C-alpha positions in Angstrom: -25.3 -40.9 -47.4 -24.0 -43.9 -49.8 -21.9 -42.5 -52.6 -23.5 -44.9 -55.4 -25.5 -43.7 -58.1 -28.5 -45.7 -57.2 -28.6 -44.2 -53.8 -28.3 -40.8 -55.1 -31.2 -41.3 -57.7 -33.1 -42.5 -54.5 -32.6 -39.5 -52.6 -33.6 -37.3 -55.5 -36.7 -39.1 -56.1 -37.6 -38.8 -52.3 -36.5 -35.0 -52.4 -38.8 -34.4 -55.6 -41.9 -36.3 -54.1 -41.9 -34.2 -50.9 -39.7 -31.1 -51.1 -41.2 -29.4 -48.2 -40.7 -32.1 -45.9 -37.1 -33.3 -46.9 -34.3 -31.5 -48.9 -31.4 -32.9 -50.6 -28.0 -33.1 -48.9 -24.9 -33.4 -50.9 -21.6 -34.5 -49.5 -18.6 -34.3 -51.7 -17.6 -32.8 -55.1 -18.4 -36.2 -56.6 -22.1 -36.3 -55.7 -22.3 -32.6 -56.6 -21.2 -33.2 -60.3 -23.3 -36.3 -60.2 -26.6 -34.5 -59.9 -28.8 -34.5 -63.1 -29.6 -31.3 -64.7 -32.7 -29.5 -63.2 -32.3 -31.2 -59.8 -30.1 -28.6 -58.2 -32.9 -26.9 -56.9 -33.8 -29.6 -54.5 -30.3 -29.3 -52.6 -30.6 -27.8 -49.2 -27.3 -28.7 -47.8 -23.9 -29.0 -49.6 -20.8 -29.9 -48.1 -17.7 -29.7 -50.4 -14.1 -30.7 -49.2 -11.3 -29.6 -51.7 -13.6 -28.5 -54.4 -11.1 -28.7 -57.5 -12.7 -25.8 -59.8 -12.0 -22.4 -59.5 -15.8 -21.1 -59.8 -18.8 -22.4 -57.7 -22.2 -21.2 -59.0 -25.1 -21.8 -56.6 -27.4 -19.2 -57.8 -29.7 -21.9 -59.0 -30.0 -23.7 -55.7 -33.0 -21.8 -54.7 -33.6 -24.2 -51.6 -29.9 -24.4 -50.4 -29.7 -23.2 -46.8 -26.2 -24.5 -45.8 -23.0 -24.7 -47.5 -19.6 -25.9 -46.0 -16.9 -25.3 -48.4 -13.4 -26.6 -46.9 -10.2 -26.1 -49.0 -9.8 -26.0 -52.9 -9.1 -23.3 -55.3 -12.4 -21.7 -55.7 -12.0 -18.1 -56.4 -15.5 -16.9 -57.6 -18.5 -18.1 -55.4 -22.2 -17.2 -56.2 -25.0 -17.8 -53.8 -28.5 -18.5 -53.9 -31.4 -16.5 -52.0 -32.0 -19.2 -49.2 -28.6 -19.3 -47.9 -28.7 -19.5 -44.1 -25.5 -20.7 -43.0 -22.1 -20.3 -44.9 -19.0 -21.7 -43.7 -15.8 -21.6 -45.8 -12.6 -22.8 -44.3 -9.3 -22.6 -45.8 -10.1 -21.1 -49.2 -7.4 -18.7 -49.6 -8.0 -17.9 -53.2 -11.7 -16.9 -52.7 -12.3 -13.3 -54.1 -14.3 -11.7 -51.2 -14.7 -8.4 -53.3 -16.7 -10.5 -55.8 -18.8 -12.3 -53.3 -22.2 -10.9 -53.2 -24.2 -11.6 -50.2 -27.0 -9.4 -51.2 -29.3 -12.6 -52.5 -29.2 -14.1 -49.1 -28.6 -11.1 -47.1 -32.4 -11.2 -45.6 -31.8 -14.9 -44.3 -28.1 -15.3 -43.9 -27.7 -16.1 -40.2 -24.2 -17.3 -39.8 -21.0 -16.7 -41.7 -17.9 -18.2 -41.0 -14.5 -17.2 -43.4 -11.9 -18.8 -41.2 -8.5 -18.9 -42.7 -9.7 -17.0 -45.8 -8.1 -13.9 -47.3 -9.9 -11.3 -45.6 -8.3 -7.9 -45.5 -10.9 -5.5 -43.9 -14.8 -5.2 -43.6 -16.6 -2.4 -45.3 -18.4 -1.2 -48.3 -15.5 0.5 -49.8 -14.7 -2.3 -51.7 -11.0 -3.6 -52.7 -9.4 -6.9 -52.7 -10.1 -8.9 -49.6 -13.0 -6.6 -48.3 -16.2 -8.3 -47.0 -19.4 -6.2 -47.6 -21.9 -7.0 -44.9 -24.4 -4.2 -45.6 -27.0 -6.4 -46.6 -26.8 -9.0 -43.8 -29.7 -7.6 -41.8 -30.3 -11.2 -40.2 -26.8 -11.9 -39.4 -26.1 -13.3 -35.9 -22.9 -15.3 -36.1 -19.5 -14.1 -37.8 -16.7 -16.3 -37.9 -13.4 -14.9 -39.3 -10.9 -16.6 -37.0 -7.4 -17.3 -38.6 -8.2 -15.2 -41.3 -5.8 -12.2 -42.6 -8.3 -9.6 -41.4 -6.0 -6.6 -41.0 -8.4 -3.8 -40.1 -12.1 -2.8 -39.9 -13.5 -0.1 -42.1 -15.8 2.7 -41.5 -19.0 1.3 -40.1 -18.2 -2.2 -40.9 -21.1 -3.7 -39.2 -23.7 -1.2 -40.5 -26.9 -2.7 -41.2 -25.9 -6.1 -39.0 -28.6 -5.1 -36.3 -28.8 -8.5 -35.2 -25.0 -9.7 -35.0 -24.4 -11.4 -31.7 -21.3 -13.3 -32.0 -17.9 -12.3 -33.5 -15.1 -14.9 -33.6 -12.0 -12.9 -34.9 -9.5 -14.9 -32.8 -6.0 -15.7 -34.2 -6.3 -12.8 -36.7 -2.7 -12.2 -36.5 -2.7 -9.3 -39.0 -5.6 -7.2 -37.2 -3.9 -4.1 -35.8 -6.8 -1.7 -35.5 -10.8 -2.1 -35.1 -11.2 1.5 -36.2 -13.0 4.4 -34.3 -16.3 2.9 -34.7 -15.8 -0.6 -35.3 -18.7 -2.2 -33.3 -20.7 1.1 -32.4 -24.4 0.6 -31.9 -24.3 -3.2 -32.3 -26.7 -3.4 -29.9 -27.5 -7.1 -30.2 -23.7 -8.0 -30.0 -23.1 -10.3 -26.8 -19.4 -12.0 -27.4 -16.5 -11.0 -29.2 -13.4 -13.3 -29.2 -10.1 -11.4 -30.3 -7.8 -13.9 -28.6 -4.5 -14.3 -30.3 -4.9 -11.1 -32.2 -1.2 -10.6 -31.6 -0.9 -7.4 -33.7 -3.6 -5.4 -32.1 -2.4 -2.3 -30.8 -5.4 -0.8 -29.0 -9.0 -0.6 -28.5 -10.9 2.7 -28.9 -14.4 3.5 -28.4 -15.5 1.1 -31.1 -17.9 -1.0 -28.7 -20.0 2.3 -27.9 -23.7 1.3 -27.6 -23.2 -2.5 -27.2 -25.7 -2.4 -24.7 -25.8 -6.4 -24.7 -22.0 -7.3 -24.8 -21.2 -9.7 -22.1 -18.0 -11.6 -23.1 -14.8 -10.2 -24.6 -11.5 -12.3 -24.7 -8.6 -10.3 -25.5 -6.2 -13.2 -24.2 -2.8 -13.4 -26.0 -3.1 -9.9 -27.6 0.6 -9.4 -26.8 0.9 -6.0 -28.8 -2.1 -4.7 -27.1 -0.9 -1.2 -25.6 -4.0 0.7 -24.5 -7.9 0.1 -24.0 -9.2 3.5 -24.9 -11.5 6.0 -23.2 -15.3 4.6 -22.9 -14.3 1.6 -24.9 -16.8 -0.5 -23.4 -18.7 1.8 -21.2 -22.1 0.5 -20.3 -21.5 -2.7 -21.9 -22.8 -5.4 -19.4 -19.5 -7.4 -19.5 -19.7 -10.4 -17.1 -16.3 -11.9 -18.6 -13.2 -10.1 -19.7 -9.9 -12.0 -20.5 -6.6 -9.8 -20.6 -4.3 -12.7 -20.0 -1.1 -12.5 -21.7 -1.7 -8.8 -22.5 1.8 -8.2 -21.5 2.0 -4.9 -23.5 -1.0 -3.0 -22.0 0.2 0.2 -20.6 -3.0 1.8 -19.4 -6.9 1.2 -19.1 -8.3 4.5 -20.4 -11.2 7.0 -18.8 -14.5 4.9 -18.0 -12.8 2.0 -20.4 -15.2 -0.4 -18.4 -17.5 1.7 -16.5 -20.9 0.1 -15.7 -19.9 -3.5 -16.7 -21.0 -6.4 -14.8 -17.8 -8.0 -14.0 -17.2 -10.0 -10.9 -13.6 -10.3 -11.0 -10.8 -8.9 -13.2 -7.3 -10.4 -13.2 -4.7 -7.9 -14.4 -1.6 -9.7 -13.1 -0.4 -10.8 -16.6 -0.6 -7.3 -17.9 3.1 -6.8 -16.7 3.3 -3.4 -18.6 0.1 -1.7 -17.2 1.2 1.6 -15.4 -2.2 3.2 -15.1 -5.9 2.6 -14.5 -7.5 5.9 -15.4 -10.5 7.9 -14.3 -13.5 6.1 -13.8 -12.1 3.0 -15.5 -14.3 0.3 -13.7 -16.7 3.0 -12.1 -20.1 1.4 -11.4 -19.1 -2.2 -11.5 -21.5 -3.2 -8.9 -20.9 -6.8 -9.1 -17.0 -6.5 -9.1 -15.7 -8.5 -5.9 -12.0 -9.1 -6.8 -9.3 -7.2 -8.4 -5.9 -8.7 -9.2 -3.7 -5.7 -9.7 -0.7 -5.6 -12.1 2.9 -5.9 -10.8 4.0 -2.7 -12.3 1.0 -0.6 -11.5 1.9 3.2 -11.0 -1.3 5.2 -11.0 -5.0 4.6 -10.1 -7.1 7.4 -11.2 -10.1 9.3 -9.8 -13.2 7.3 -9.5 -11.5 4.0 -11.0 -13.3 1.7 -8.9 -15.9 4.2 -7.7 -19.4 2.4 -7.1 -18.2 -1.0 -7.0 -20.4 -2.0 -4.3 -19.3 -5.6 -4.0 -15.5 -4.8 -3.6 -14.5 -6.1 -0.3 -10.7 -5.6 -0.1 -7.9 -4.1 -2.0 -4.5 -5.9 -2.2 -1.8 -4.0 -3.5 1.1 -5.6 -1.6 4.3 -5.6 -3.0 3.2 -3.1 -5.9 6.6 -1.4 -5.6 6.1 1.0 -8.4 2.6 2.5 -7.2 3.0 6.1 -6.8 -0.6 7.5 -6.5 -4.0 6.8 -5.9 -6.2 9.7 -6.7 -9.5 11.2 -5.2 -12.5 8.7 -4.7 -10.5 5.9 -6.5 -12.5 3.4 -4.1 -15.4 5.7 -3.2 -18.7 3.8 -2.6 -17.2 0.5 -2.2 -17.6 -1.8 0.7 -13.7 -2.2 0.9 -12.7 -3.1 4.7 -9.2 -3.6 4.2 -6.4 -1.8 2.1 -3.1 -3.7 2.1 -0.1 -1.2 0.8 2.5 -3.2 2.3 5.9 -2.9 0.3 4.5 0.0 -1.9 7.8 1.8 -1.3 7.1 4.3 -4.0 3.7 5.5 -3.0 3.6 9.0 -2.5 0.0 10.1 -2.5 -3.2 8.4 -1.8 -6.8 9.6 -1.4 -9.4 7.4 -0.2 -12.6 9.6 -0.3 -15.8 8.3 0.8 -14.7 4.6 1.2 -17.1 2.2 2.8 -20.3 3.9 4.2 -20.7 1.0 6.4 -17.5 0.7 8.3 -14.1 2.1 8.6 -11.6 0.4 6.4 -8.1 -0.8 7.8 -5.2 0.7 6.1 -1.9 -1.0 6.2 1.2 1.0 4.8 3.8 -1.0 6.1 7.0 -0.2 4.1 5.5 3.0 2.6 8.7 4.9 3.2 7.9 7.5 0.3 4.3 8.4 1.6 3.7 12.0 1.4 -0.1 12.9 1.2 -2.8 10.7 2.7 -6.6 11.8 2.4 -9.6 9.5 3.5 -12.7 11.4 3.7 -14.9 8.9 5.5 -12.5 7.5 8.3 -10.3 4.9 9.0 -10.3 1.8 11.5 -6.9 0.2 12.2 -4.0 2.4 10.4 -0.4 1.3 10.3 1.9 4.1 9.3 5.0 3.4 11.2 7.4 3.3 8.3 5.7 6.7 6.7 8.1 9.2 8.2 8.0 11.7 5.0 4.2 12.5 5.5 3.6 16.1 4.3 -0.2 16.1 4.5 -2.7 14.2 6.7 -5.8 15.1 4.8 -9.4 15.4 5.8 -10.8 12.6 7.8 -7.5 10.7 7.3 -7.7 8.8 10.5 -11.3 9.8 11.5 -13.3 7.1 13.5 -16.8 6.7 12.3 -18.4 6.3 15.6 -18.6 10.2 15.6 -21.6 10.1 13.2 -23.6 8.3 15.8 -23.5 10.8 18.9 -27.4 10.8 18.5 -27.7 7.3 19.5 -28.0 5.9 16.2 -25.6 2.9 15.7 -24.3 3.6 19.3 -23.0 0.5 20.7 -22.7 -1.4 17.0 -19.4 -3.4 17.1 -18.8 -2.3 13.8 -18.0 1.2 15.0 -15.5 0.3 17.8 -12.1 1.3 17.3 -9.1 0.1 19.5 -7.6 3.4 20.8 -4.0 2.1 20.1 -5.1 1.1 16.3 -3.3 4.1 15.1 0.5 3.6 14.3 2.3 6.7 13.4 6.2 7.1 13.1 7.8 8.3 16.3 8.4 12.0 14.6 7.1 13.6 11.3 9.7 16.1 10.3 8.1 16.8 6.9 4.6 17.3 8.1 3.2 20.7 6.8 -0.8 20.3 7.2 -3.3 18.6 9.2 -6.5 18.9 7.6 -10.2 19.0 8.7 -11.2 16.2 11.2 -8.1 14.3 10.5 -7.9 12.6 13.9 -11.8 13.1 14.9 -12.6 10.5 17.4 -9.2 8.7 17.5 -7.3 7.3 20.5 -3.8 7.6 21.7 -1.4 10.4 22.3 -0.1 12.6 19.5 3.3 14.3 19.5 4.1 16.4 16.6 6.7 18.5 18.2 9.3 17.5 15.5 7.0 18.7 12.8 8.7 22.1 12.6 7.4 22.7 9.1 3.8 22.1 10.2 1.8 25.4 9.4 -1.8 24.5 9.8 -4.3 22.5 11.9 -7.8 22.2 10.2 -11.1 22.6 11.6 -12.1 19.9 14.3 -8.8 18.2 13.5 -8.6 16.6 16.9 -12.5 16.7 17.8 -13.5 14.1 20.0 -9.9 12.8 20.1 -9.4 10.5 23.0 -5.9 11.4 23.9 -4.1 12.6 27.0 -1.8 14.8 25.6 -1.4 16.5 22.2 1.9 18.2 21.5 3.0 20.8 19.0 5.6 22.2 21.1 8.3 23.7 18.8 6.3 23.9 15.5 7.6 27.5 14.6 5.9 27.4 11.3 2.5 26.8 12.7 0.5 29.8 11.9 -3.2 28.9 12.2 -5.3 26.6 14.6 -8.8 26.6 12.8 -12.3 26.5 14.1 -12.9 23.5 16.7 -9.5 22.0 16.3 -9.7 20.3 19.6 -13.4 20.4 20.1 -14.5 17.8 22.9 -11.3 16.1 23.1 -10.4 14.4 26.2 -6.6 15.9 26.4 -5.4 16.9 29.8 -2.5 18.8 28.2 -2.6 20.7 24.9 1.1 21.9 24.2 1.4 24.8 21.7 4.6 26.5 23.3 7.2 28.0 21.3 4.9 28.0 18.0 6.4 31.4 17.3 4.3 31.9 14.2 0.9 31.0 15.9 -1.6 34.1 15.2 -4.6 32.8 17.0 -6.7 29.7 17.7 -10.1 29.6 15.7 -13.6 29.9 17.4 -14.5 27.0 19.7 -10.9 25.5 19.3 -11.3 24.5 23.1 -15.1 24.0 23.2 -16.0 20.9 25.4 -12.4 20.2 26.4 -13.6 19.5 30.0 -10.5 17.7 31.0 -7.9 20.3 29.7 -6.1 21.6 32.8 -3.0 22.7 30.9 -2.5 24.7 28.0 1.2 25.8 27.3 1.4 28.9 25.1 5.1 30.1 26.2 7.0 31.7 23.3 4.0 32.1 21.0 5.2 36.0 20.5 2.8 36.3 17.5 -0.6 35.2 19.0 -3.1 38.0 18.8 -6.3 36.1 19.8 -7.5 33.1 21.8 -10.9 31.3 21.5 -12.7 30.5 24.5 -11.4 28.4 27.4 -14.5 28.5 29.2 -15.2 24.8 29.1 -11.7 23.7 30.2 -10.5 22.8 33.6 -7.6 25.3 33.3 -6.2 26.3 36.6 -3.8 28.9 35.1 -3.2 30.6 32.0 0.2 32.2 31.3 0.3 34.5 28.0 2.9 36.8 29.5 5.3 36.0 26.4 2.4 36.8 23.7 3.2 40.5 23.2 1.1 41.0 20.4 -2.1 39.8 22.2 -5.0 42.1 21.6 -8.2 40.7 22.6 -10.3 38.4 24.7 -13.8 37.4 23.9 -16.6 37.6 26.3 -16.6 34.5 28.9 -13.4 33.3 27.2 -11.9 32.8 30.6 -14.9 32.0 32.5 -13.3 28.7 33.7 -14.6 27.1 36.8 -11.1 26.2 38.1 -9.2 29.3 37.0 -7.0 30.8 39.7 -4.1 32.8 38.0 -3.7 34.5 34.8 -0.6 36.1 33.4 -1.0 38.7 31.0 1.7 40.5 28.6 3.3 43.7 28.9 3.2 46.4 26.0 0.5 44.3 24.2 -2.1 46.3 21.9 -5.1 45.2 24.2 -7.0 48.2 25.0 -9.1 46.8 27.9 -9.8 43.6 30.0 -13.7 43.7 30.6 -15.0 41.7 33.4 -17.3 39.7 30.9 -14.1 38.1 29.9 -14.1 36.3 33.2 -17.7 35.5 33.0 -18.8 38.3 35.2 -21.8 40.4 34.5 -23.8 43.3 35.6 -25.4 42.5 39.0 -22.4 40.6 40.2 -23.4 37.1 38.3 -20.3 35.1 37.8 -19.8 32.3 35.6 -16.0 31.8 36.6 -15.0 30.1 39.8 -11.9 30.8 41.7 -10.2 33.3 40.0 -7.8 35.3 42.7 -5.0 36.8 40.7 -4.6 38.6 37.4 -0.9 39.6 36.8 0.4 41.9 34.4 4.0 41.5 33.6 5.2 45.0 33.5 8.1 46.6 31.6 9.3 50.5 31.3 6.9 51.3 28.4 3.8 49.6 29.8 1.8 52.5 30.7 2.7 54.5 27.8 1.6 52.1 25.3 -1.3 50.9 27.2 -2.9 53.6 29.2 -5.9 51.4 30.4 -4.3 48.4 31.6 -3.6 49.6 35.1 -7.4 50.6 35.1 -8.4 47.0 34.1 -6.3 45.6 36.7 -7.5 47.6 39.7 -11.1 47.1 38.3 -10.8 43.4 38.4 -9.3 43.3 41.5 -12.1 45.2 43.0 -14.6 42.8 41.3 -12.8 39.8 42.8 -12.7 41.4 46.3 -16.6 41.2 46.7 -16.2 37.3 47.2 -12.6 37.3 48.8 -11.6 36.9 52.2 -10.5 40.1 54.2 -6.9 39.4 53.3 -7.7 39.8 49.5 -9.3 43.3 50.3 -6.2 44.4 52.2 -4.1 43.0 49.1 -5.8 45.3 46.9 -5.6 48.3 49.2 -1.8 47.7 49.3 -1.7 47.7 45.6 -3.4 50.9 45.4 -1.2 52.4 47.6 2.0 51.3 45.9 0.6 52.3 42.4 -0.3 55.7 43.8 3.3 56.5 44.3 4.0 55.9 40.6 3.4 59.1 38.8 2.5 57.2 35.5 -0.6 55.7 37.6 -1.5 58.6 39.8 -4.3 59.7 37.6 -5.6 56.2 37.5 -5.7 56.0 41.2 -7.5 59.4 41.5 -10.3 58.0 38.9 -10.8 55.0 41.0 -11.2 57.0 44.3 -13.6 59.3 42.5 -15.6 56.4 41.4 -15.6 54.9 44.9 -16.7 57.9 46.5 -19.4 58.5 44.3 -20.9 55.0 44.3 -20.7 55.0 48.2 -22.7 58.3 48.1 -25.3 56.7 45.7 -25.5 53.7 48.1 -25.9 56.0 51.2 -28.8 57.8 49.2 -30.3 54.8 48.0 -30.5 53.3 51.4 -32.2 56.4 52.8 -34.9 56.0 50.4 -35.1 52.4 50.8 -34.8 51.5 47.0 -31.2 51.1 45.5 -32.3 50.7 42.2 -34.2 54.0 42.1 -31.0 55.9 42.1 -28.6 54.0 40.6 -28.1 53.6 36.6 -28.4 50.2 35.2 -24.8 50.6 33.8 -23.3 50.6 37.3 -25.4 48.0 39.1 -22.5 45.8 39.4 -20.0 48.6 40.4 -22.6 49.7 43.0 -22.7 46.2 44.6 -18.9 45.9 44.5 -18.0 49.1 46.0 -20.8 49.1 48.7 -18.7 46.2 50.2 -15.6 48.0 50.3 -16.0 51.3 52.0 -12.8 50.8 54.1 -10.6 51.1 50.8 -10.5 55.1 50.6 -11.0 58.2 52.3 -13.4 60.8 50.7 -10.7 63.2 50.0 -11.2 64.1 46.3 -10.7 67.1 44.3 -13.1 68.8 42.3 -11.1 68.7 39.2 -10.6 65.1 39.9 -14.5 64.5 40.1 -15.0 66.7 36.8 -12.5 64.6 34.9 -13.6 61.2 36.3 -17.3 61.7 35.8 -16.9 63.0 32.0 -16.2 59.6 30.7 -18.6 57.8 32.6 -21.6 59.8 31.9 -20.9 60.9 28.5 -22.3 57.6 26.6 -25.8 58.2 28.5 -26.9 61.3 26.3 -29.0 64.1 28.0 -30.1 61.7 30.7 -26.4 61.2 31.5 -25.5 64.8 32.1 -28.5 65.3 34.5 -27.2 62.3 36.6 -23.8 63.8 36.6 -25.0 67.2 37.7 -26.8 65.2 40.6 -23.6 63.3 41.5 -21.3 66.3 41.6 -23.9 68.5 43.5 -23.9 65.6 46.1 -20.2 65.9 46.4 -19.4 69.5 46.0 -18.2 69.2 42.5 -20.6 72.0 41.0 -22.3 71.3 37.8 
């Protein structure tokens, strides 16, 4: 606009004639002062550079919508009710406490107070305090470069439409307060770049459900981003460049954000990413970690479905990654190369689509490893200090698809040699459940003298030839299904002096297992079933505390020799242990020899063991060659000379005579089943095939004693059968 009086008069005339169609724009103090009285109500735009007066009264400018005031000594400013845009720049003397925004609060859309003396925002009054309570339509607030030092209690209460805040380069701003932007539901962008005095961010952005952009670059004094600070804010852009003092990101600080990438490399002091800090950031695909990172908390990146890889190479200060830190992500590669201080890592439920690859090259301090959803290629060659191999640590996911679902999918194929362990793990204490499930390669833990437990199904479906725990003197328990269906041919548990037992189904499905070494397992009291194995021999002769076998536990098709211990507390060795049942049905195969290692106190400690040995020998004789029968005869003859065994020999002679008599009587009647109790069907068949073993010389006392134990459990019917028996053989009633 020309500055001449004539041109100004023309503008006034035009504005007065058509006030609704075109307002009056005033540029400069000269034109403002030249306005004739009564014409101020026509002004719609006012631009003043370096206004010289200390007071500026615009209350009569009822049509004024935009004011730009740049520089000058203005202290008092009075506004009209139509003010839509107010931009004040570099007016350090302006008294904000006296600035009343109430007249225009219902229409004010944009407020800029850059480079002004603003100390706080709130309703408490005081010098430099900006009161925004009445600005219900305010959308844009620019305080960049001002002296803003703090936000008061509920500073933006009433600013329900505030969408953009620029507080960049407010070098005095140290605190945003506990509720700085709370429930500013329309807020979309906050610029705090260059706020070099800002120390921390609390939960002040809670409820900012549209906040998409936050710029914290250059906040060199920022030490923490607090718990829930930006939780559920749909952030798409976050800049932390130059935040060199941040020490940690708090619990769920950015949970639920829509970030695609986060760069933390310039946060050189960042030590910890706390629990759930980025949980649920489903769009996150790239994370650049800080160089001094020490700790990644539980659920830190859980639910970040777009995350494909985690690169922590060279983070030499990293010590711990807690449970589920990367759960429910799509990570297929973890690179921990050079994390020399990494001690504990828990990768629960990572990648439901495929087993991630793990590279721990140079992780010499690693103690505890957990990975509850399996792993692909794993390099632990340098991790000689492992203490715990956690649940599913090296488990191969193809195990999940036995029912045919996903079978043959190349995603689930793992090279048997893909697991690289150190040659020895001397500090290892625990192998947790399913740790090596489906994993290939031989496993030698013979140097792990502190190993105390092998978890349930730890080596299930393991594709290995040999699994050795020889010399693991602290090993106390092998839990349920530990070697279930593994392909190992040799399992070595020798000299595990503290081993008390193997859990149920520990060797179930181990069809290739032909050698199980248990020498030196002095504390072994029980052994799970070996019926599915290819064992040819079993030697537990050194297991002096062994107490019991379960039914069919030695029903091994190829089993030929069993060596049992002396002075063990086992009371009996029933035929069912070897898969033998009433009627002569036998699951076992080639068993020919059951050997007891005798010692001087053997009979006194275990009065029934000799009975067991003889009983088994007779049962085996039913399918053996004549030479075997003669062998049993010689054995009985030798033991008969031993006073400690004479009563047992007498008992078996009585049993043989009785059964042969029953056979003869049954044959005379033409029905074997008619005269033989069901309990002794099996014995009848056996002894009827061995009439040549003994003569019929048996004393009446011997018969009385021998039959008492056999018939007592039958009740009244048993006593009647006993009387018949004794009558047949002259034993009386």
